[in-house]
Backbone as ProteinMPNN parsed JSONL, in Angstrom:
{"seq_chain_A": "MKKTDFCLVAVILVIAAISLFIGNAIKEDGKNIIVSVNGKVYAKYLLSENGCYELKGYDGGYNTLMIEDGVAYLTDADCPDKLCVKQGKISKIGESIICLPHKIVIEITGEGEGLTIDAVTQ", "coords_chain_A": {"N_chain_A": [[15.101, 34.264, -15.436], [11.974, 35.935, -14.137], [10.877, 38.441, -11.549], [7.249, 37.204, -11.078], [7.364, 35.397, -12.465], [8.492, 33.976, -10.664], [6.768, 33.878, -8.139], [4.326, 32.995, -9.211], [5.493, 30.086, -9.461], [5.751, 29.645, -7.075], [3.35, 29.724, -6.207], [1.762, 28.116, -7.318], [3.227, 26.031, -5.921], [2.623, 25.545, -3.063], [0.03, 25.545, -4.013], [0.426, 22.898, -4.215], [1.079, 21.525, -2.389], [-0.976, 21.985, -0.157], [-3.164, 20.741, -1.796], [-2.037, 18.108, -1.206], [-1.75, 17.888, 1.163], [-4.826, 17.984, 2.185], [-5.51, 15.418, 0.824], [-4.439, 13.182, 2.077], [-5.531, 13.345, 4.399], [-8.128, 12.964, 3.723], [-8.47, 10.704, 3.855], [-9.124, 6.972, 4.608], [-9.558, 5.438, 7.247], [-8.068, 1.475, 6.72], [-9.855, -1.453, 6.961], [-9.274, -4.289, 6.584], [-6.221, -6.421, 4.792], [-5.675, -7.611, 1.512], [-3.675, -9.774, 0.0], [-2.282, -10.197, -2.721], [-0.867, -12.682, -5.539], [1.055, -12.113, -8.191], [-1.256, -11.824, -9.646], [-3.555, -12.972, -8.445], [-5.634, -13.709, -5.765], [-3.981, -14.161, -2.443], [-3.993, -14.18, 0.249], [-6.103, -13.092, 2.994], [-6.307, -10.977, 4.932], [-7.057, -9.221, 8.474], [-7.248, -5.634, 8.71], [-7.014, -5.1, 11.885], [-5.509, -7.337, 13.136], [-3.429, -8.026, 15.018], [-0.246, -9.313, 13.552], [2.048, -11.41, 12.017], [3.015, -12.763, 8.829], [4.438, -15.353, 6.27], [4.649, -14.414, 2.84], [4.462, -15.842, 0.072], [6.07, -15.96, -3.012], [6.087, -15.273, -6.36], [8.073, -16.406, -7.9], [8.761, -18.109, -6.331], [10.369, -17.267, -4.125], [10.534, -14.869, -1.394], [8.627, -12.861, 0.901], [8.144, -10.762, 3.98], [5.936, -9.866, 6.342], [3.685, -7.741, 8.482], [1.558, -6.807, 10.651], [0.808, -4.938, 13.143], [-0.832, -2.955, 15.46], [-2.492, -1.696, 13.732], [-1.107, -0.898, 11.45], [0.358, -1.885, 8.719], [2.804, -3.578, 7.128], [6.09, -4.533, 5.075], [8.319, -6.552, 6.367], [10.915, -7.521, 5.771], [12.184, -8.899, 3.0], [13.325, -11.027, 0.138], [14.191, -10.387, -2.238], [16.228, -8.485, -5.372], [16.779, -5.968, -4.801], [15.123, -4.982, -2.673], [13.033, -2.869, -2.145], [10.76, -2.807, -1.638], [10.555, -3.197, 0.974], [11.09, -1.094, 2.07], [8.713, 0.311, 1.711], [7.782, 0.759, 3.742], [4.497, 1.903, 5.512], [2.011, 1.744, 5.364], [-2.106, 2.477, 6.071], [-4.306, 3.15, 5.383], [-6.988, 3.216, 2.742], [-6.828, 2.636, 0.067], [-4.175, 2.4, -0.354], [-0.978, 0.514, -1.118], [1.897, -1.975, -1.331], [3.572, -3.156, -3.384], [6.103, -5.767, -4.937], [7.254, -5.737, -7.131], [9.526, -8.218, -8.282], [8.575, -10.862, -6.783], [5.994, -10.664, -7.438], [3.766, -9.767, -5.59], [1.296, -8.19, -4.55], [-0.143, -6.089, -1.367], [-2.458, -4.535, -0.622], [-4.623, -2.21, 0.746], [-8.218, -2.53, 2.751], [-11.244, -1.018, 2.589], [-14.136, -1.387, 5.132], [-15.767, -4.753, 4.516], [-15.432, -4.531, 1.78], [-13.514, -5.817, -0.987], [-14.001, -8.945, -0.278], [-15.61, -10.462, -1.01], [-16.048, -12.269, -3.612], [-16.797, -10.391, -6.673], [-19.635, -9.935, -9.96], [-17.86, -9.403, -11.745], [-15.016, -10.249, -11.366], [-16.07, -12.966, -11.81]], "CA_chain_A": [[13.609, 34.664, -14.472], [11.291, 37.394, -13.733], [9.956, 37.955, -10.096], [6.792, 36.932, -11.674], [7.617, 34.043, -12.926], [9.126, 32.812, -9.348], [5.345, 34.387, -7.708], [3.763, 32.006, -9.638], [5.286, 28.673, -8.885], [5.395, 29.695, -5.392], [1.262, 29.728, -5.952], [1.477, 26.298, -6.9], [4.33, 25.447, -5.083], [1.744, 25.661, -2.391], [-1.551, 24.976, -3.713], [0.486, 21.439, -4.459], [1.141, 21.046, -0.648], [-1.716, 22.622, 0.473], [-3.797, 19.478, -2.186], [-1.286, 16.565, -0.78], [-2.204, 17.868, 3.096], [-5.63, 17.593, 1.961], [-5.667, 14.566, 0.065], [-3.602, 12.473, 2.984], [-6.409, 13.544, 5.982], [-9.665, 12.515, 4.18], [-8.027, 8.982, 3.494], [-10.197, 6.594, 5.627], [-8.671, 4.231, 7.872], [-8.051, 0.873, 6.037], [-10.545, -2.277, 7.512], [-8.794, -4.982, 5.845], [-5.621, -6.126, 3.62], [-5.551, -8.42, 0.449], [-2.81, -9.816, -1.011], [-2.258, -11.218, -4.15], [0.441, -12.97, -6.18], [0.754, -12.729, -9.629], [-2.404, -11.372, -10.169], [-4.94, -13.551, -8.016], [-5.565, -13.408, -4.622], [-3.146, -15.128, -1.612], [-4.326, -14.0, 1.686], [-6.756, -11.778, 3.397], [-6.346, -10.514, 6.616], [-7.497, -7.796, 9.323], [-5.394, -4.734, 9.398], [-6.682, -5.08, 13.007], [-5.005, -7.688, 14.539], [-1.554, -8.257, 15.122], [0.323, -10.871, 13.767], [3.412, -12.073, 11.26], [3.263, -13.838, 7.952], [5.128, -15.009, 5.385], [3.741, -14.839, 2.168], [5.768, -17.263, -1.146], [6.425, -14.801, -4.61], [5.56, -16.206, -6.915], [9.454, -17.086, -7.992], [9.379, -19.349, -5.121], [11.06, -16.006, -2.706], [9.528, -14.823, 0.359], [8.128, -11.871, 1.842], [7.853, -11.136, 5.733], [4.328, -9.122, 6.392], [4.057, -7.664, 10.171], [0.79, -5.717, 10.83], [0.484, -4.465, 14.48], [-1.19, -1.835, 16.179], [-3.451, -1.305, 12.452], [-0.628, -0.687, 10.103], [1.269, -3.098, 7.717], [4.766, -3.62, 6.549], [6.873, -5.643, 4.922], [10.263, -6.562, 7.639], [12.014, -8.706, 4.893], [12.135, -10.072, 1.343], [14.7, -12.68, -0.796], [14.194, -9.995, -3.986], [17.543, -8.296, -4.883], [16.526, -4.16, -4.567], [14.138, -4.656, -1.369], [11.999, -1.323, -2.241], [9.31, -3.089, -1.55], [10.935, -3.297, 2.141], [11.251, 0.727, 1.702], [7.653, 1.474, 0.903], [7.273, 1.844, 4.369], [3.844, 1.493, 6.52], [0.369, 1.3, 5.134], [-2.947, 1.879, 6.491], [-5.149, 3.725, 4.638], [-7.545, 2.746, 2.277], [-6.055, 2.467, -1.117], [-2.738, 2.391, -0.27], [-0.839, -0.184, -1.269], [2.398, -2.3, -1.503], [4.162, -3.8, -4.324], [6.856, -6.237, -4.852], [7.875, -6.349, -8.498], [9.994, -9.49, -8.464], [8.037, -11.748, -6.771], [4.479, -10.512, -8.447], [3.341, -9.607, -4.131], [0.7, -6.65, -4.269], [-0.849, -5.765, -0.261], [-3.36, -3.486, -1.055], [-5.677, -1.388, 2.005], [-9.087, -1.806, 1.865], [-12.018, -0.844, 3.622], [-14.917, -2.706, 5.688], [-16.6, -5.342, 3.173], [-14.467, -4.234, 0.204], [-12.345, -7.453, -1.692], [-13.705, -9.874, 1.121], [-16.556, -11.525, -1.655], [-16.142, -12.273, -5.4], [-18.564, -9.483, -7.201], [-19.832, -10.782, -10.947], [-16.95, -8.831, -12.519], [-14.118, -10.756, -10.85], [-15.998, -14.669, -11.527]], "C_chain_A": [[12.907, 36.486, -13.228], [11.374, 37.316, -12.491], [8.738, 37.401, -10.38], [6.275, 35.724, -11.848], [7.791, 32.833, -10.676], [7.875, 33.199, -7.866], [4.868, 33.22, -8.343], [4.409, 30.628, -9.205], [5.702, 28.991, -7.344], [3.585, 29.35, -5.504], [1.598, 28.621, -6.2], [1.869, 25.295, -6.46], [2.702, 24.846, -3.312], [0.319, 25.863, -2.662], [-1.111, 23.289, -3.775], [0.467, 21.024, -3.169], [-0.081, 20.964, -0.244], [-2.962, 21.076, 0.14], [-3.478, 17.865, -1.599], [-2.269, 16.715, 0.84], [-3.701, 17.28, 2.756], [-6.309, 15.949, 1.846], [-5.2, 12.803, 1.007], [-5.0, 12.491, 3.992], [-7.39, 13.321, 5.66], [-9.57, 11.399, 3.66], [-8.739, 8.627, 4.289], [-9.309, 5.751, 5.614], [-9.227, 2.835, 7.011], [-8.952, -0.417, 7.452], [-9.375, -3.967, 7.216], [-7.582, -5.485, 5.04], [-5.547, -7.598, 2.605], [-4.422, -9.153, -0.342], [-2.953, -10.82, -2.117], [-1.212, -11.558, -4.502], [0.169, -13.466, -7.393], [-1.0, -12.464, -10.1], [-3.716, -12.041, -9.563], [-4.549, -13.712, -6.476], [-5.348, -14.579, -3.326], [-3.706, -15.579, -0.354], [-5.132, -12.877, 2.239], [-6.432, -11.557, 5.271], [-6.785, -9.274, 7.103], [-6.853, -6.837, 9.747], [-5.63, -4.35, 10.996], [-6.251, -5.935, 14.304], [-3.828, -8.374, 13.797], [-0.846, -10.12, 14.718], [1.667, -10.412, 12.3], [3.064, -13.129, 10.059], [4.29, -13.938, 7.076], [5.001, -15.295, 3.493], [4.716, -15.003, 0.691], [5.348, -16.047, -2.248], [5.971, -16.005, -5.013], [6.922, -17.213, -7.924], [9.776, -17.887, -7.364], [9.957, -18.067, -4.304], [9.656, -15.627, -2.203], [9.672, -13.656, 1.196], [7.794, -11.774, 3.197], [6.543, -9.834, 5.975], [4.394, -9.085, 7.944], [3.187, -7.11, 9.991], [0.76, -5.86, 12.848], [-0.367, -3.252, 14.705], [-1.683, -0.812, 14.774], [-2.8, -0.226, 11.575], [0.181, -1.872, 9.5], [2.457, -2.99, 7.296], [4.701, -4.316, 5.992], [8.106, -5.712, 5.885], [11.387, -6.849, 6.471], [11.669, -9.321, 3.723], [13.108, -10.339, 0.947], [14.837, -11.358, -1.572], [15.913, -9.128, -3.693], [17.64, -6.76, -4.18], [15.988, -3.915, -2.747], [13.759, -3.267, -0.761], [10.742, -2.105, -1.691], [9.312, -2.434, 0.074], [10.845, -1.899, 2.307], [10.428, 1.537, 1.47], [7.199, 2.055, 1.828], [5.524, 1.049, 5.164], [2.917, 1.891, 5.33], [-0.737, 1.25, 6.25], [-4.013, 2.865, 6.322], [-5.897, 3.77, 3.595], [-7.097, 3.323, 1.175], [-4.736, 2.51, -0.98], [-2.341, 0.932, -0.695], [1.128, -0.328, -1.375], [3.249, -3.188, -2.534], [5.429, -4.286, -4.55], [7.079, -6.58, -5.845], [8.201, -7.851, -9.039], [9.642, -10.632, -8.364], [6.56, -11.729, -7.152], [3.268, -10.861, -7.13], [2.428, -8.652, -4.844], [-0.492, -6.999, -3.026], [-1.388, -4.442, -0.456], [-4.272, -3.296, 0.934], [-6.566, -1.695, 1.605], [-10.039, -1.713, 2.585], [-12.87, -1.606, 4.623], [-15.456, -3.234, 4.016], [-15.665, -5.032, 2.223], [-13.23, -6.058, 0.18], [-12.48, -8.873, -0.717], [-14.579, -10.552, 0.353], [-16.288, -11.216, -2.976], [-17.345, -11.416, -5.956], [-18.347, -10.464, -8.499], [-18.86, -10.229, -12.085], [-15.803, -9.826, -12.456], [-14.734, -12.271, -11.108], [-15.565, -14.999, -13.05]], "O_chain_A": [[13.173, 37.333, -12.375], [11.874, 36.294, -12.021], [8.846, 36.441, -9.618], [5.216, 35.174, -11.546], [7.446, 31.84, -10.035], [8.139, 32.809, -6.729], [5.184, 32.226, -7.688], [3.664, 29.986, -8.465], [5.939, 28.021, -6.625], [2.902, 28.71, -4.704], [1.802, 27.91, -5.216], [1.423, 24.148, -6.426], [2.212, 23.767, -2.977], [-0.491, 26.253, -1.822], [-1.948, 22.432, -3.492], [-0.253, 20.068, -2.881], [-0.449, 19.838, 0.09], [-3.512, 20.44, 1.039], [-4.203, 16.871, -1.536], [-3.091, 15.973, 1.377], [-3.856, 16.09, 3.033], [-7.225, 15.442, 2.494], [-5.54, 11.67, 0.666], [-5.433, 11.374, 4.273], [-8.207, 13.269, 6.579], [-10.5, 10.969, 2.978], [-9.271, 9.503, 4.97], [-8.551, 5.322, 4.745], [-10.392, 2.792, 6.614], [-8.707, -0.276, 8.649], [-8.825, -4.428, 8.216], [-7.716, -4.805, 4.023], [-5.338, -8.658, 3.195], [-4.451, -8.939, -1.554], [-3.565, -11.879, -2.262], [-0.274, -10.951, -3.985], [-0.445, -14.457, -7.786], [-1.64, -13.118, -10.923], [-4.819, -11.767, -10.037], [-3.397, -13.821, -6.055], [-6.091, -15.539, -3.12], [-3.886, -16.717, 0.079], [-4.814, -11.727, 1.933], [-6.445, -12.114, 6.369], [-6.913, -8.308, 6.351], [-6.099, -6.812, 10.72], [-4.859, -3.562, 11.545], [-6.354, -5.763, 15.519], [-3.492, -8.904, 12.739], [-0.886, -11.263, 15.173], [1.962, -9.301, 11.861], [2.847, -14.3, 10.369], [5.062, -12.993, 6.911], [5.293, -16.392, 3.017], [5.61, -14.201, 0.42], [4.327, -15.367, -2.149], [5.644, -17.093, -4.54], [6.773, -18.314, -8.455], [10.831, -18.506, -7.504], [9.571, -18.453, -3.201], [8.463, -15.86, -2.403], [10.575, -13.452, 2.007], [7.134, -12.7, 3.668], [6.79, -8.772, 5.405], [4.914, -9.96, 8.636], [3.383, -6.452, 8.969], [0.696, -6.889, 13.522], [-0.453, -2.539, 13.705], [-1.421, 0.386, 14.664], [-3.298, 0.796, 11.102], [0.539, -2.781, 10.248], [2.968, -1.875, 7.191], [3.694, -5.021, 5.923], [8.798, -4.704, 6.027], [12.525, -6.381, 6.427], [10.855, -10.238, 3.619], [14.059, -9.783, 1.496], [16.043, -11.114, -1.564], [16.579, -9.048, -2.66], [18.389, -6.456, -3.251], [16.323, -3.065, -1.922], [13.947, -2.721, 0.326], [9.744, -1.464, -1.361], [8.537, -1.568, 0.48], [10.032, -1.791, 3.225], [10.548, 2.727, 1.179], [6.562, 3.107, 1.787], [5.431, -0.17, 5.312], [3.433, 2.409, 4.34], [-0.673, 0.437, 7.173], [-4.545, 3.338, 7.326], [-5.485, 4.789, 3.041], [-6.932, 4.543, 1.201], [-4.215, 2.783, -2.061], [-3.241, 0.093, -0.667], [1.802, 0.698, -1.469], [3.545, -4.241, -1.97], [6.256, -3.381, -4.432], [7.206, -7.8, -5.945], [7.552, -8.515, -9.847], [9.935, -11.513, -9.173], [5.946, -12.796, -7.167], [2.321, -11.644, -7.218], [2.898, -8.264, -5.914], [-1.445, -7.753, -3.221], [-0.731, -3.402, -0.435], [-4.364, -4.073, 1.885], [-6.685, -1.574, 0.386], [-9.884, -2.429, 3.574], [-12.298, -2.609, 5.048], [-15.543, -2.646, 2.938], [-14.968, -6.041, 2.117], [-12.623, -6.839, 0.914], [-11.569, -9.652, -0.436], [-14.642, -11.676, 0.851], [-16.292, -10.074, -3.434], [-18.539, -11.647, -5.766], [-17.52, -11.374, -8.55], [-19.046, -10.572, -13.253], [-15.539, -10.331, -13.547], [-13.96, -13.103, -10.633], [-15.372, -16.164, -13.398]]}, "name": "protein", "num_of_chains": 1, "seq": "MKKTDFCLVAVILVIAAISLFIGNAIKEDGKNIIVSVNGKVYAKYLLSENGCYELKGYDGGYNTLMIEDGVAYLTDADCPDKLCVKQGKISKIGESIICLPHKIVIEITGEGEGLTIDAVTQ"}
């Protein structure tokens, strides 16, 4: 590689890092948690209310959802790989935790979002 190739790669990496930083900085904190199992709404929780909930998956398995201090995360699951537990904590609008073996999706939404049924989903 030539010197200009290294410079080009460095510039691209700097732009990518700045974009990632700005993208995470402008995300708003979420208000609600929507839990779906196999595409159907299973439960709705407020991110501001601490609690521990056992979620029953599509195949009868379980996931344990913890909500505390404005963040949500899975503490335990009986799926084989436990990738959903390793996904970490979520608190910003649009973030999600997904457990494929149990077909569970946990999403963070904004104020009032996802709490009512609209004409499209009926």
